C-alpha positions as CSV (number, residue, x, y, z in Angstrom):
1,X,8.2,29.7,-110.3
2,X,7.0,32.9,-108.8
3,X,4.6,30.8,-106.8
4,X,7.4,28.9,-105.4
5,X,9.3,32.0,-104.7
6,X,6.4,33.4,-102.7
7,X,6.5,30.4,-100.6
8,X,10.2,30.6,-100.0
9,X,10.4,34.3,-99.8
10,X,10.7,36.1,-96.5
11,X,8.3,38.7,-95.6
12,X,9.9,41.1,-93.2
13,X,6.6,42.2,-91.7
14,X,5.8,38.6,-90.9
15,X,9.1,38.1,-89.2
16,X,8.7,41.3,-87.2
17,X,5.2,40.3,-86.2
18,X,6.3,36.8,-85.2
19,X,9.2,38.2,-83.1
20,X,6.8,40.7,-81.5
21,X,4.3,37.9,-80.8
22,X,7.1,35.9,-79.3
23,X,8.2,38.8,-77.1
24,X,4.6,39.5,-76.0
25,X,4.0,35.8,-75.2
26,X,7.3,35.6,-73.3
27,X,6.4,38.7,-71.2
28,X,2.9,37.4,-70.5
29,X,4.3,33.9,-69.5
30,X,7.0,35.5,-67.4
31,X,4.4,37.8,-65.7
32,X,1.7,35.2,-65.1
33,X,3.6,31.9,-65.0
34,X,7.3,32.2,-64.3
35,X,7.1,34.5,-61.3
36,X,4.4,32.5,-59.4
37,X,6.2,29.3,-60.0
38,X,9.4,30.9,-58.7
39,X,7.4,32.1,-55.6
40,X,6.1,28.5,-55.0
41,X,9.6,27.1,-55.4
42,X,11.0,29.6,-53.0
43,X,8.2,28.8,-50.5
44,X,8.9,25.1,-50.8
45,X,12.7,25.8,-50.4
46,X,11.9,27.8,-47.2
47,X,9.7,24.9,-45.9
48,X,12.6,22.4,-46.5
49,X,15.1,24.7,-44.8
50,X,12.8,25.1,-41.8
51,X,12.4,21.3,-41.6
52,X,16.2,20.9,-41.7
53,X,16.6,23.5,-39.1
54,X,14.0,21.8,-36.9
55,X,15.7,18.5,-37.4
56,X,19.1,20.0,-36.4
57,X,17.6,21.6,-33.3
58,X,15.9,18.3,-32.3
59,X,19.2,16.4,-32.9
60,X,21.1,19.0,-30.7
61,X,18.4,18.7,-28.0
62,X,18.6,14.9,-28.1
63,X,22.4,15.1,-27.8
64,X,22.1,17.4,-24.8
65,X,19.5,15.1,-23.2
66,X,21.8,12.2,-23.8
67,X,24.6,14.0,-22.0
68,X,22.3,14.9,-19.1
69,X,21.0,11.4,-18.9
70,X,24.6,10.0,-18.9
71,X,25.6,12.5,-16.1
72,X,22.5,11.5,-14.1
73,X,23.3,7.8,-14.5
74,X,26.9,8.4,-13.4
75,X,25.6,10.3,-10.4
76,X,23.2,7.6,-9.5
77,X,25.9,4.9,-9.8
78,X,28.2,7.0,-7.6
79,X,25.4,7.5,-5.1
80,X,24.6,3.8,-5.0
81,X,28.2,3.0,-4.4
82,X,28.3,5.6,-1.6
83,X,25.2,4.1,0.0
84,X,26.7,0.6,-0.3
85,X,29.9,1.7,1.3
86,X,28.0,3.4,4.1
87,X,25.9,0.4,4.7
88,X,28.9,-1.9,4.8
89,X,30.7,0.3,7.3
90,X,27.6,0.5,9.4
91,X,27.2,-3.3,9.3
92,X,30.9,-3.7,10.3
93,X,30.5,-1.3,13.2
94,X,27.3,-3.1,14.3
95,X,29.1,-6.5,14.0
96,X,32.0,-5.2,16.1
97,X,29.6,-3.8,18.7
98,X,27.7,-7.1,18.8
99,X,30.9,-9.1,19.2
100,X,32.2,-6.7,21.9
101,X,28.9,-6.9,23.7
102,X,29.0,-10.7,23.5
103,X,32.5,-10.7,24.9
104,X,31.5,-8.4,27.7
105,X,28.5,-10.5,28.6
106,X,30.6,-13.7,28.5
107,X,33.1,-12.1,30.8
108,X,30.3,-11.0,33.2
109,X,28.8,-14.5,33.1
110,X,32.3,-16.0,33.8
111,X,32.8,-13.6,36.7
112,X,29.4,-14.3,38.2
113,X,30.0,-18.1,37.8
114,X,33.4,-17.7,39.5
115,X,31.8,-15.7,42.3
116,X,29.1,-18.3,42.6
117,X,31.7,-21.1,42.7
118,X,33.6,-19.2,45.4
119,X,30.5,-18.7,47.4
120,X,29.6,-22.4,47.0
121,X,33.1,-23.3,48.2
122,X,32.8,-21.1,51.2
123,X,29.4,-22.5,52.1
124,X,30.7,-26.0,51.6
125,X,33.7,-25.3,53.8
126,X,31.4,-23.7,56.4
127,X,29.0,-26.6,56.3
128,X,32.0,-29.0,56.5
129,X,33.4,-27.1,59.5
130,X,30.0,-27.2,61.2
131,X,29.6,-30.9,60.6
132,X,33.2,-31.6,61.8
133,X,32.6,-29.5,64.9
134,X,29.3,-31.2,65.5
135,X,30.9,-34.6,65.1
136,X,33.9,-33.7,67.3
137,X,31.6,-32.3,70.0
138,X,29.7,-35.6,69.9
139,X,33.0,-37.5,70.1
140,X,34.3,-35.3,72.9
141,X,31.1,-35.8,74.8
142,X,31.4,-39.5,74.4
143,X,35.0,-39.5,75.5
144,X,34.7,-37.1,78.4
145,X,31.3,-38.2,79.3
146,X,29.9,-34.9,79.9
147,X,28.5,-32.1,77.8
148,X,30.9,-29.3,76.9
149,X,30.0,-25.8,76.0
150,X,29.2,-26.0,72.2
151,X,30.3,-22.5,71.3
152,X,33.7,-22.9,73.1
153,X,34.2,-26.2,71.5
154,X,33.3,-24.9,68.1
155,X,35.8,-22.1,68.4
156,X,38.5,-24.5,69.4
157,X,37.7,-26.8,66.4
158,X,37.5,-23.9,64.0
159,X,40.9,-22.7,65.0
160,X,42.3,-26.2,64.7
161,X,40.7,-26.6,61.2
162,X,42.1,-23.2,60.1
163,X,45.6,-24.3,61.2
164,X,45.2,-27.4,59.0
């Protein structure tokens, strides 16, 4: 039974040596393994944080670009509407000018036509007077039997025609 007791018994020096070995092993692992792993994890965490910061900056930049783009589009639409209004007003003015010019030309043409008609009337009246005076001179010559002074006779006929 002593044999069994030796197996079950506790040797204090073994326990102290085991605890000392455990402490030394823990210190060595902490020094050579735990701290480098912590540094690697911290470096990775810094990289992830930098990636998130870059993503946030990119997102903010994209939002700002979107606002700028929207403002430019609104400005372009407003400018297009302004150009369209200006072109419409210009076209209306040109249309009014063309119509006024056409009315003016038509009035001038009508005035010239009326003047031409009046001149044609006067010429026709003068021609008619000359023919009538010639005919009356011929009739008077035939009746009187002698030749009368043509100018005197024409004046006489003209005054008679004017009275009619």
